[in-house]
C-alpha positions, 0 to 999 in steps of 0.5 A, a space after each residue: 623514824 622518817 622516810 629519809 632515815 629508812 630509805 637511803 638504799 631505796 633512794 640509791 636504787 632510784 638514782 641508779 635507775 636514773 628515774 627509770 621505773 622498770 629499773 627500779 622494779 627490777 632492782 627491788 625484785 632482786 632483794 631477798 625475801 626475809 624468812 620468818 626468823 630473820 623478820 622476827 629478829 629484825 623487828 625485835 632489834 628495831 622495837 627493843 634497840 631502836 635499830 634503824 638499820 633493822 627497820 631499813 632491812 624490813 622495808 627494803 625486803 617488802 618493796 616488791 610487795 608494794 609494787 605488786 599492790 600498786 599495779 592493782 590500782 593501774 586502772 585509775 589512770 594515775 602514774 604507777 611510780 607515784 602509787 609505789 611511792 605512796 605505798 612505800 610511805 604506808 610500808 614505813 608506817 607499818 614497820 614502825 608499828 609492827 609488833 613481832 609478838 602478835 604472831 602475824 607476818 609483816 606483809 599481812 600487817 603492812 598491806 592495810 597501811 600500804 593500801 590506805 596511803 594509795 587510797 588517799 593518793 587516788 582520792 586526792 588526784 583521781 579528779 580535780 574535784 574530790 569525789 569521795 568526802 564521807 566515810 561511806 563514799 570513800 568505801 563506795 569509791 573503790 568497791 563500786 569499781 570492784 563490784 561492777 567492771 563497767 561504769 554504766 548505770 546500776 539497776 534498782 536491784 544492783 543498787 540495793 545489793 551493793 548497798 546491802 553488801 557495803 552497809 550503806 544507804 541506796 541513795 549513797 550508792 546512786 550519788 557515788 555512781 553519778 560522781 564516778 560517771 561524771 567528768 571534770 569540766 574546765 572553768 575557763 576555755 582551753 588555751 588552744 580554743 577559738 572564740 568561734 567554738 560552740 562550747 562556752 566555758 562556765 566562767 562565761 555564765 557568771 555575772 560580773 557584779 563589780 562596777 568600774 573602779 572609777 564608778 565604784 569610787 564615785 558610788 562610795 563617795 556619794 553614799 558617804 555624803 548621803 550618810 553624813 547628811 542623814 546624821 546631820 538631819 537626825 541631829 537637828 531633831 528632838 529626842 522624840 522625833 529622832 526615835 519616831 524617824 528611826 523606828 519608822 524608816 531606819 529599823 529592819 522592822 518598821 514600827 506602826 503609828 499605833 505602836 508609837 502612839 501607845 509608847 508616847 501616850 498620844 494618838 496615831 494621828 499625832 505621831 503621823 504629824 510629828 513624823 511629817 514635820 521631822 521629815 520636812 526639817 531633815 530635808 531642809 537641813 539637806 539643802 541648807 
């Protein structure tokens, strides 16, 4: 069951209103409310016979309820039309899962699906940066505004009370309160801002670590050249000398002279001498 198959009549209502939200609300309020027997009959037709028209009628009869729920979220500053649309999606999901034999009305079952879709939309769009990511934060996002009408700071007692009521830790309450009280900040200067403005965009504080492309190419070429010379110098050494140079200069953990002396059964001074001779030989290959 898809949104397209369920709501052709709803799409007609929107089209007839030429995008006017008031006209849409007026039209859905004119749709008759279903009686219990009508609702039960339609639900059984849909579940037993996969009758899409029956599902459509159940959806249409409850569009007014979606509008009612959406108006309760008007304080978040998001378009009412978008909230209604998200709620309609939740309503369709509820109709798809509604079981008339459970003994509850569709409106009681659907309200949870409608609110869930609206909550998701609000959390995605209320701020540029998502303010609620964990389950506890999502619970707090809506309940903090309900428990405290002003967005000021909580007292210690209020924090503990809200945490106890919602079953979360006091630290989570404090963190969510800070997020709700904060404001989005543009990463770059606004398009109409002057260079002389006192405000500096966060982007101005980032250090540009990239070299000029020409200098970067020169740096990479020089690095490759030195690396090639190093390999040539290592090839000019015997196996023991290569191992000493590698352990002393090319490893993340530098090996001590005594450790190498124990490995080769000689004195630490002898290892130092071999190291010195190997370095001189490699330098000679660099300038050759």
